[in-house]
C-alpha positions in Angstrom: 95.6 107.5 104.8 98.9 106.4 106.2 101.8 108.9 106.1 104.2 106.2 104.8 104.7 104.9 101.3 104.3 101.3 100.4 107.2 99.2 101.8 108.8 96.2 100.0 111.2 94.1 102.2 113.0 91.4 100.4 116.1 89.3 100.6 117.4 85.7 100.7 116.1 83.0 102.9 117.2 82.9 106.6 118.4 86.5 106.7 115.9 87.7 109.2 113.0 89.1 107.1 110.2 87.9 109.4 111.4 89.6 112.5 112.4 92.8 110.7 109.0 93.0 108.9 107.1 92.6 112.2 109.3 95.3 113.9 108.8 97.8 111.1 105.1 97.1 110.7 104.6 97.8 114.4 106.5 101.1 114.0 104.4 102.3 111.0 101.0 101.0 112.0 101.4 98.4 109.2 100.0 95.2 108.0 102.2 92.5 106.4 101.5 91.0 103.0 103.4 87.7 102.6 105.6 87.5 99.5 106.6 83.8 99.9 105.3 81.3 97.5 105.5 78.4 99.9 104.0 80.1 103.0 100.7 80.5 101.2 100.1 76.8 101.6 98.1 75.2 104.5 99.8 72.6 106.6 103.2 73.6 105.4 104.4 75.4 108.5 107.8 74.1 109.7 109.5 73.7 106.4 108.5 77.1 105.2 109.5 78.9 108.4 106.0 80.3 108.5 105.5 83.1 111.1 104.2 81.6 114.3 100.6 82.1 115.6 102.1 84.5 118.2 103.9 86.5 115.5 100.8 86.7 113.3 98.7 87.8 116.2 101.1 90.7 117.0 100.7 92.2 113.5 98.1 91.5 110.9 99.5 89.0 108.3 97.9 88.4 104.9 98.4 85.7 102.2 99.6 83.2 104.7 98.2 79.7 105.2 95.2 79.9 102.8 95.9 77.7 99.8 95.4 74.0 99.8 98.7 72.3 98.9 97.2 70.3 96.1 96.3 73.6 94.3 98.7 75.9 92.4 99.3 79.6 93.3 100.6 81.8 90.5 102.4 85.1 90.3 99.4 86.6 88.5 97.1 85.5 91.3 99.5 86.9 93.9 99.5 90.3 92.1 95.7 90.4 92.0 95.5 89.4 95.7 98.2 91.9 96.7 96.7 94.9 94.9 93.3 94.1 96.5 94.9 93.9 100.0 97.0 97.1 99.5 93.8 99.0 98.7 92.0 97.6 101.8 94.9 98.2 104.1 95.2 101.8 102.9 91.4 102.2 103.4 92.0 101.3 107.1 94.7 104.0 107.3 97.5 101.5 107.7 100.8 100.9 105.8 101.2 97.8 103.6 104.5 96.0 104.3 105.2 93.4 101.6 107.8 91.0 102.9 109.3 87.8 101.7 111.8 86.1 99.4 109.9 85.1 96.3 111.5 87.5 94.0 109.4 86.5 91.0 106.4 87.9 92.9 108.1 91.1 93.7 109.2 91.5 90.1 105.8 90.8 88.7 104.1 93.3 91.1 106.6 96.1 90.4 107.2 95.5 86.6 104.1 93.7 85.6 103.3 90.5 83.8 102.9 89.9 80.1 99.3 89.3 79.0 100.0 85.8 77.8 97.1 83.4 77.0 96.3 80.2 78.7 97.6 77.0 77.0 95.4 75.6 74.3 95.5 71.8 74.4 94.5 71.3 70.8 97.1 73.8 69.4 99.8 72.4 71.8 99.1 68.8 70.7 99.2 69.9 67.0 102.6 71.7 67.5 104.0 68.7 69.4 103.0 66.3 66.6 104.5 68.6 64.0 107.7 69.0 66.1 108.0 65.2 66.4 107.5 64.8 62.7 109.9 67.5 61.3 112.2 67.9 64.3 112.5 70.8 66.8 115.4 72.4 64.9 112.9 72.9 62.0 110.3 74.3 64.4 112.9 76.7 65.7 113.6 77.9 62.2 109.8 78.5 61.9 110.0 80.6 65.0 112.9 82.6 63.5 110.6 83.7 60.7 107.8 84.6 63.1 109.5 86.0 66.1 113.3 86.4 65.6 113.7 88.0 69.1 112.3 85.1 70.9 114.1 82.7 68.6 117.4 84.4 69.6 116.7 83.7 73.3 115.4 80.2 72.9 117.8 77.3 72.1 117.0 75.1 69.2 117.1 72.1 71.5 114.4 73.6 73.9 111.2 72.1 72.5 109.0 73.3 75.4 109.8 77.0 75.0 109.7 76.8 71.1 106.3 75.2 71.4 105.1 77.9 73.8 106.3 80.7 71.6 104.6 79.2 68.5 101.4 78.5 70.5 101.2 82.1 71.7 101.4 83.4 68.2 98.8 80.9 66.9 96.4 81.9 69.7 96.8 85.6 69.7 98.2 86.5 66.3 100.9 88.4 68.3 104.5 87.3 68.9 105.7 86.3 72.3 108.2 89.2 72.2 105.6 91.8 71.5 103.3 90.6 74.3 106.2 90.6 76.7 106.6 94.3 76.1 103.0 95.0 77.0 103.6 95.0 80.7 102.9 97.6 83.3 103.3 97.8 87.1 100.5 96.7 89.3 101.5 99.5 91.7 100.4 103.1 91.2 101.6 104.6 94.5 105.0 105.6 95.9 107.0 102.7 97.2 110.3 102.1 99.0 112.3 98.9 98.4 114.7 97.4 101.0 116.7 94.2 100.8 118.3 92.5 103.8 121.5 91.0 102.5 124.3 89.0 104.2 127.5 90.9 104.9 129.3 87.6 104.3 128.1 84.5 102.5 129.5 82.3 105.2 127.3 84.0 107.8 124.2 83.3 105.7 125.2 79.6 105.2 125.6 79.2 108.9 122.1 80.7 109.4 120.7 78.4 106.8 122.2 75.3 108.5 121.1 76.4 111.9 117.5 76.9 110.8 117.3 73.7 108.8 118.5 71.7 111.7 116.0 73.4 114.0 113.3 72.5 111.5 114.2 68.9 111.7 114.2 69.1 115.5 110.7 70.7 115.4 109.4 67.7 113.3 109.7 68.7 109.7 109.8 65.1 108.5 106.7 64.3 110.5 105.0 67.3 108.8 105.9 65.9 105.3 104.7 62.4 106.4 101.4 63.9 107.3 101.1 65.7 103.9 102.0 62.4 102.1 99.3 60.6 104.1 96.6 62.9 102.6 96.8 60.9 99.3 95.9 64.0 97.4 99.5 65.2 96.9 102.3 64.1 94.7 106.0 65.0 94.4 105.2 66.9 91.1 102.9 69.5 92.6 104.2 73.0 93.0 103.8 72.9 96.8 105.9 69.7 97.1 108.6 71.1 94.8 109.4 73.8 97.4 112.9 73.7 98.7 113.2 71.2 101.6 109.9 69.5 100.8 111.2 68.0 97.6 114.2 66.6 99.3 112.1 65.3 102.3 109.7 63.6 99.9 112.6 61.8 98.1 114.0 60.7 101.5 110.7 59.3 102.6 110.4 57.5 99.2 113.6 55.8 100.1 115.7 57.5 97.4 118.2 59.0 99.9 119.3 58.1 103.4 119.0 60.7 106.2 122.5 62.2 106.0 122.2 62.7 102.2 118.7 64.2 102.7 120.1 66.7 105.1 123.0 67.6 102.8 120.7 67.9 99.8 118.3 70.1 101.7 121.0 72.4 102.8 122.5 72.6 99.3 119.1 73.4 97.8 118.5 76.1 100.3 121.9 77.7 99.7 121.1 77.6 95.9 117.8 79.3 96.6 119.5 82.0 98.6 122.0 82.5 95.7 119.2 82.9 93.2 117.3 85.3 95.5 120.4 87.5 95.9 121.0 87.5 92.1 117.4 88.8 91.7 117.9 91.5 94.3 121.1 92.7 92.6 119.3 93.0 89.3 116.5 95.2 90.7 116.5 98.9 90.6 116.1 101.4 93.4 116.7 98.9 96.2 118.4 100.0 99.4 120.7 97.1 100.6 120.9 96.6 104.3 123.8 94.4 105.3 123.3 91.9 108.1 125.8 90.0 110.2 126.3 88.7 113.8 127.2 92.2 114.8 124.4 94.0 112.9 121.1 92.2 112.6 118.0 92.9 110.6 116.4 94.5 113.7 119.3 97.1 113.8 118.2 98.4 110.4 114.8 99.6 111.7 115.9 103.2 112.3 117.4 103.3 108.7 114.2 102.0 107.2 112.0 104.3 109.2 114.1 107.4 108.3 113.8 106.5 104.6 110.1 105.7 104.8 109.5 109.1 106.3 111.3 110.9 103.5 110.0 108.4 100.8 
């Protein structure tokens, strides 16, 4: 059994998580579990900033490059896969290091997922027909009588969420609010949470721009062209809705010129980083490690090791 607790290393895109995760994994005899919802997909290497073959050979990496891009990969599947891997890594006497920027996955793993049922096409069709007949404001009032907590959170002009809340009740006999309280952590062992965060937003934006332009030089658009040529993918698939890929697809469809594509890709990446930092700030018991030109992610290795040894 490893002497170290489970390590979670999170933070916004382009902050330096890959290098930091590899450095810390080497120091604690660790194996890295990827927590990036785009890096799971095969043939999506450049645009996801996937660890190189050399980086992956230096430290064992898991949940990277194993899902066909025409398939979906969910938070629930990630949690099941991660728990299985944590158990196997521990059995080898190594330390699991979970690193990435998909905060939904981290949150699901730590706080659990509600046991919500799969969609029922017949019930969904019936609710949609009823909503079209009586209006979604009336359907929202129906929800008020069934699940006032959910109704308070859902806008009367949001038919998709109203339909889902009513569908859950019809399938299970339980309200959406009640089911959402039936969550538990997937993790049962001690863990330490770190977040690499930018000391200045401007610094992160510069990093984002430098990396995006490097991706283009490395052939990102050719990568997307090759994916489009498979004829099994569409712009609506989860893989192709990833930041950068969505904008590249639109550019190759002729919807934007090259300069607008670049600006849209940068803007989408900055927005992603902002959402990731908002998630981090809302999580409990996370040690924030500030990064800048003067103090990089690698410089925090001593701090992380010290806390791991006392964790």
